C-alpha positions as CSV (number, residue, x, y, z in Angstrom):
1,M,-30.5,-15.6,10.9
2,A,-28.9,-18.5,9.0
3,M,-27.3,-15.8,7.1
4,T,-26.1,-13.5,10.6
5,G,-24.8,-16.3,11.4
6,A,-22.8,-17.0,8.6
7,L,-21.4,-13.6,8.7
8,N,-20.7,-14.0,11.5
9,G,-18.3,-18.0,11.4
10,N,-17.2,-15.1,8.2
11,I,-15.8,-12.1,11.0
12,K,-14.5,-15.0,13.3
13,K,-12.2,-17.0,10.3
14,V,-10.9,-12.9,9.6
15,G,-10.1,-12.6,13.4
16,G,-7.7,-15.9,13.9
17,V,-6.6,-15.1,10.6
18,L,-5.3,-11.8,11.5
19,I,-4.9,-12.9,15.5
20,M,-2.1,-15.8,13.7
21,Y,0.1,-14.1,11.3
22,Y,-0.4,-10.8,13.1
23,R,3.3,-10.1,13.2
24,P,4.1,-10.6,8.8
25,I,0.6,-8.8,8.4
26,L,1.7,-5.7,10.5
27,L,5.6,-5.9,8.7
28,V,4.0,-6.4,5.3
29,G,1.3,-3.0,6.6
30,I,4.3,-0.7,8.0
31,I,6.5,-1.7,4.9
32,I,3.9,-0.5,2.8
33,A,3.0,2.6,4.5
34,S,7.0,3.2,3.9
35,S,7.0,2.8,0.8
36,A,3.9,5.3,0.2
37,V,6.0,8.2,0.7
38,I,9.5,6.9,-0.4
39,Q,10.6,7.8,-4.2
40,D,12.7,4.3,-4.3
41,P,10.5,2.2,-1.8
42,V,13.2,-0.5,-3.3
43,Q,16.1,0.8,-2.4
44,N,15.0,1.5,1.0
45,M,13.9,-1.5,1.7
46,I,17.4,-3.2,0.5
47,N,18.5,-0.8,2.7
48,V,16.7,-1.7,6.4
49,F,17.2,-5.4,4.4
50,T,20.6,-5.9,4.3
51,M,22.9,-2.6,5.8
52,Q,20.4,-2.4,9.2
53,A,19.0,-5.7,10.1
54,P,21.8,-7.7,10.3
55,Y,23.1,-6.2,12.5
56,V,20.9,-5.8,15.0
57,L,19.9,-9.6,14.3
58,I,22.4,-11.2,15.3
59,Y,23.0,-9.9,19.2
60,T,18.8,-10.0,19.2
61,M,19.5,-14.1,18.7
62,G,21.5,-14.4,21.2
63,M,19.2,-12.5,23.4
64,T,16.4,-14.5,21.9
65,L,17.8,-18.0,23.0
66,A,18.0,-16.9,26.9
67,I,15.1,-16.0,26.6
68,V,13.8,-18.8,26.0
69,A,15.8,-20.6,28.2
70,G,13.7,-19.0,30.9
71,G,15.9,-15.5,31.9
72,L,17.7,-12.5,29.8
73,D,21.6,-11.1,28.4
74,L,21.8,-6.9,29.2
75,S,25.2,-7.6,29.0
76,Q,25.5,-7.7,25.2
77,G,25.8,-4.3,25.2
78,S,29.2,-4.2,27.6
79,V,30.3,-7.3,26.6
80,A,30.8,-6.2,22.9
81,A,32.9,-3.1,24.3
82,F,34.7,-4.2,25.6
83,S,35.5,-8.0,23.2
84,T,35.9,-5.7,20.4
85,C,37.9,-3.0,22.1
86,F,41.0,-5.3,23.3
87,A,40.3,-7.0,19.6
88,A,41.2,-3.5,18.2
89,M,44.1,-2.7,20.8
90,W,45.6,-6.4,19.7
91,I,44.9,-5.5,16.4
92,I,46.8,-2.0,15.7
93,Q,48.9,-2.1,18.6
94,G,50.3,-5.5,18.8
95,G,50.7,-6.7,15.9
96,S,48.6,-9.4,15.5
97,D,46.5,-10.7,11.7
98,I,42.8,-10.0,12.0
99,V,41.6,-13.2,11.8
100,T,43.7,-13.8,15.4
101,G,42.0,-10.0,15.6
102,I,39.3,-12.1,14.8
103,I,39.0,-14.9,17.6
104,I,39.9,-13.5,20.3
105,C,37.2,-11.1,19.8
106,I,35.1,-13.6,20.3
107,V,36.3,-15.7,22.4
108,V,36.7,-12.4,25.1
109,G,32.3,-12.3,24.1
110,A,31.9,-16.2,24.7
111,M,34.5,-15.5,27.9
112,F,31.3,-13.1,29.7
113,G,28.8,-14.9,28.9
114,M,30.0,-18.3,30.2
115,T,30.5,-16.3,33.4
116,N,27.1,-14.8,33.1
117,G,25.9,-18.3,33.2
118,I,28.0,-19.4,35.5
119,I,26.9,-16.8,37.9
120,I,22.4,-17.7,37.7
121,T,23.7,-22.3,37.3
122,K,26.4,-22.3,40.5
123,A,25.2,-18.7,42.3
124,K,21.8,-19.1,41.6
125,V,21.9,-15.3,40.8
126,P,18.7,-14.1,39.0
127,P,19.3,-12.8,35.0
128,F,18.7,-10.2,35.4
129,I,20.6,-9.1,38.2
130,A,23.6,-11.5,37.0
131,T,24.0,-10.3,32.6
132,Y,22.7,-6.6,35.0
133,G,25.7,-6.1,37.1
134,M,28.0,-7.4,34.3
135,D,26.8,-5.3,31.7
136,W,28.2,-2.5,34.9
137,A,31.9,-4.4,35.1
138,A,31.9,-5.4,32.0
139,R,31.8,-1.9,30.4
140,G,33.9,-0.2,34.1
141,L,36.4,-2.4,32.3
142,T,36.5,-0.8,28.7
143,F,36.3,2.6,30.3
144,I,39.4,1.1,33.0
145,M,41.5,0.0,29.2
146,M,39.8,2.3,26.8
147,G,41.5,4.9,29.4
148,G,38.9,7.5,26.8
149,V,40.3,7.5,23.9
150,M,39.5,5.2,20.9
151,I,40.9,2.7,18.4
152,Y,40.5,3.3,14.0
153,G,42.6,3.7,11.2
154,F,42.4,-0.1,10.5
155,S,43.1,-1.8,8.0
156,D,41.7,-2.3,4.2
157,E,41.7,-6.0,5.0
158,F,39.3,-5.8,8.2
159,L,37.5,-2.8,7.6
160,S,36.5,-4.9,4.4
161,V,34.7,-7.5,6.1
162,A,31.1,-5.0,6.5
163,W,31.8,-2.8,4.0
164,G,32.8,-5.7,1.4
165,T,29.8,-6.9,-1.3
166,I,29.2,-10.2,-2.4
167,F,26.8,-9.6,-6.1
168,G,26.2,-6.4,-4.7
169,I,25.1,-7.9,-1.6
170,S,26.8,-6.2,2.2
171,N,29.2,-9.0,3.8
172,I,27.4,-8.7,6.6
173,F,23.9,-9.4,5.4
174,Y,25.7,-13.5,4.3
175,I,27.5,-13.7,8.1
176,A,23.8,-12.3,10.0
177,I,22.1,-15.5,7.4
178,A,24.6,-18.1,8.4
179,L,24.8,-17.1,11.9
180,F,20.9,-17.5,11.3
181,V,20.6,-20.7,9.8
182,I,22.8,-22.6,11.6
183,L,20.9,-21.5,15.2
184,A,18.0,-22.6,13.3
185,L,18.9,-25.1,13.3
186,I,20.6,-26.1,16.6
187,T,16.8,-25.4,18.0
188,L,14.6,-27.5,15.4
189,K,16.1,-29.8,14.8
190,T,18.7,-31.0,18.1
191,T,18.9,-31.9,21.8
192,F,20.5,-28.8,22.7
193,G,18.3,-26.8,20.8
194,R,15.5,-29.1,22.5
195,Q,16.8,-29.0,25.6
196,I,16.7,-25.2,25.7
197,Y,13.1,-25.4,25.4
198,M,12.7,-27.6,27.9
199,V,14.8,-26.1,30.3
200,G,13.1,-22.2,29.5
201,S,9.3,-24.1,30.3
202,N,9.9,-26.5,33.0
203,P,13.3,-26.7,34.2
204,Q,12.3,-28.6,37.2
205,A,10.5,-31.3,34.6
206,A,13.6,-31.1,33.1
207,K,17.0,-31.8,35.0
208,L,14.1,-34.7,35.9
209,S,14.2,-36.2,31.9
210,G,18.1,-36.1,32.4
211,V,18.9,-32.9,31.0
212,R,22.0,-31.3,32.0
213,N,20.3,-27.9,33.8
214,D,23.2,-26.0,34.0
215,A,24.8,-26.7,31.1
216,V,22.5,-25.7,29.0
217,I,22.2,-22.5,30.3
218,T,25.7,-21.4,30.5
219,A,25.6,-23.0,27.1
220,V,23.1,-20.7,25.3
221,Y,24.5,-17.4,27.9
222,T,28.1,-18.4,26.3
223,I,26.1,-18.7,23.0
224,S,24.9,-15.5,23.6
225,G,28.4,-13.3,24.0
226,A,30.0,-14.4,21.1
227,L,27.4,-13.2,19.1
228,A,28.0,-9.7,20.9
229,A,31.4,-10.2,20.3
230,I,30.7,-10.5,15.8
231,A,28.1,-7.5,15.9
232,G,30.3,-5.5,18.0
233,L,33.0,-6.1,15.3
234,L,31.1,-5.8,12.2
235,F,30.5,-2.2,14.1
236,V,33.7,-1.1,13.9
237,S,34.4,-2.9,10.7
238,R,31.7,-0.1,10.1
239,L,32.7,2.7,11.7
240,D,36.4,3.0,11.9
241,V,36.7,2.7,15.1
242,A,36.4,0.9,18.3
243,E,35.0,2.9,21.9
244,A,33.9,2.2,24.8
245,F,30.9,4.0,24.2
246,L,29.9,1.0,21.6
247,G,26.9,-1.2,22.3
248,R,24.5,0.8,24.4
249,D,21.7,0.0,23.2
250,F,22.4,-4.2,21.9
251,A,20.5,-5.2,25.1
252,L,17.5,-3.1,25.0
253,N,17.0,-2.9,21.1
254,A,17.8,-6.5,21.1
255,L,14.5,-7.2,24.2
256,A,12.5,-4.7,22.4
257,A,12.9,-6.7,19.3
258,S,12.7,-10.1,20.9
259,L,9.3,-9.2,22.7
260,I,7.5,-7.8,19.4
261,G,9.0,-11.1,18.2
262,G,7.1,-13.5,20.7
263,S,9.8,-15.1,22.3
264,R,8.1,-14.9,25.8
265,Q,9.3,-14.2,29.1
266,G,9.9,-17.0,31.2
267,G,10.6,-19.1,28.7
268,G,9.9,-21.6,26.3
269,K,8.1,-20.6,23.8
270,G,10.5,-18.0,20.9
271,G,12.8,-18.8,18.5
272,V,15.9,-17.7,16.2
273,I,12.9,-17.6,13.1
274,N,10.9,-14.7,16.1
275,A,14.1,-13.1,15.6
276,I,14.2,-11.7,12.5
277,Q,10.4,-10.5,12.2
278,G,10.6,-9.2,16.0
279,V,14.3,-7.1,14.2
280,L,12.5,-6.2,10.7
281,I,9.3,-5.2,12.8
282,M,11.1,-2.7,14.8
283,L,13.5,-1.2,11.9
284,F,10.8,-0.9,9.8
285,I,8.8,1.2,12.4
286,F,11.8,3.4,12.4
287,N,12.0,3.2,9.4
288,L,8.6,4.9,9.1
289,L,9.1,7.2,11.9
290,N,11.6,8.6,9.6
291,V,10.4,8.7,6.6
292,W,7.1,10.4,7.3
293,R,9.2,12.8,8.8
294,V,8.0,12.4,13.2
295,S,9.7,14.2,15.4
296,V,12.5,11.8,17.1
297,L,11.5,12.8,21.0
298,W,8.2,11.0,19.3
299,H,9.7,7.9,18.9
300,P,10.2,6.7,22.3
301,L,7.0,6.8,23.2
302,V,5.6,5.5,19.4
303,F,7.9,2.6,19.6
304,G,6.7,1.5,24.0
305,I,2.7,1.1,22.9
306,I,4.0,-0.8,19.9
307,I,6.1,-3.2,22.1
308,V,3.2,-3.3,24.7
309,V,0.3,-4.0,21.8
310,A,2.3,-6.5,20.6
311,A,2.0,-7.9,23.5
312,V,-1.1,-8.0,24.3
313,L,-1.8,-9.2,20.7
314,E,1.1,-11.7,21.5
315,Q,-1.1,-12.9,24.1
316,T,-4.8,-12.7,22.1
317,R,-3.1,-15.1,20.5
318,T,-1.8,-17.7,22.4
319,A,-5.6,-17.2,23.8
320,Y,-6.4,-18.2,21.0
321,M,-5.0,-21.5,19.9
322,V,-5.3,-22.5,23.3
323,K,-9.0,-22.3,21.9
324,R,-8.6,-23.5,18.7
325,L,-7.2,-26.9,20.3
326,S,-9.5,-27.1,23.6
């Protein structure tokens, strides 16, 4: 009986560890599974970490902040498209310098995000409806502005933003890491960061505590718009083309990565650290399916199952933590 009790106790401890750290464990398992059938697994990991993940991480961090604040941002892709196409026209046709074009792109994206925040806070439109409507509006404006044409033929200076390297590692990796560190410090070490969580978890209590809820929410969506514009700009720099369909999968990818990373719909939980875990898990799942030569017809089904399983595991993890504290 004593041995059985000890065995059960050890099983519970192992189960607790698996539940608490399921995301890193899942990520390591996926990487091992994909590495087993690749001739150069190290180079494969480097490509995912330095060439694929940075783009997705940048706009996913914006989505994550919106979710933590109790909302979401479905307009990221269209905002990125309009911002980058507008800046591209300014650079190519207006003869503007690269730095000015980049600043214009980020400012335009931030203005779209600020508009989302104002609609949500002042007009009291739910975030889903406000950002979904903005998604259509921004995409429509992009179609009108572009008139069915694409802009290409950027200067080597502009293309070097994405294609350039430092110590053999792509510039986009350093850009993404810099943004990640800045946002991590803001959310974890500043009053504004704590206010985001307060507004997301209990807006009434936050307001009674003196938090300016409307200002916090508007700032979060402004950041999300700016991050979407930066990601779009890096895509244009990488592909040497700006077109109206850019970023069509931004919002869904960001939402999936945020949920897989542990952010909770309803607000108050998650963060950019969770975002990077979600992005890596999502990308390595796609990588695993590709290296295993799984038909693309199965990819949406597999990924949908992963999202649901991740949500269930996160609920289980939360319940386990509550039980431990009680």
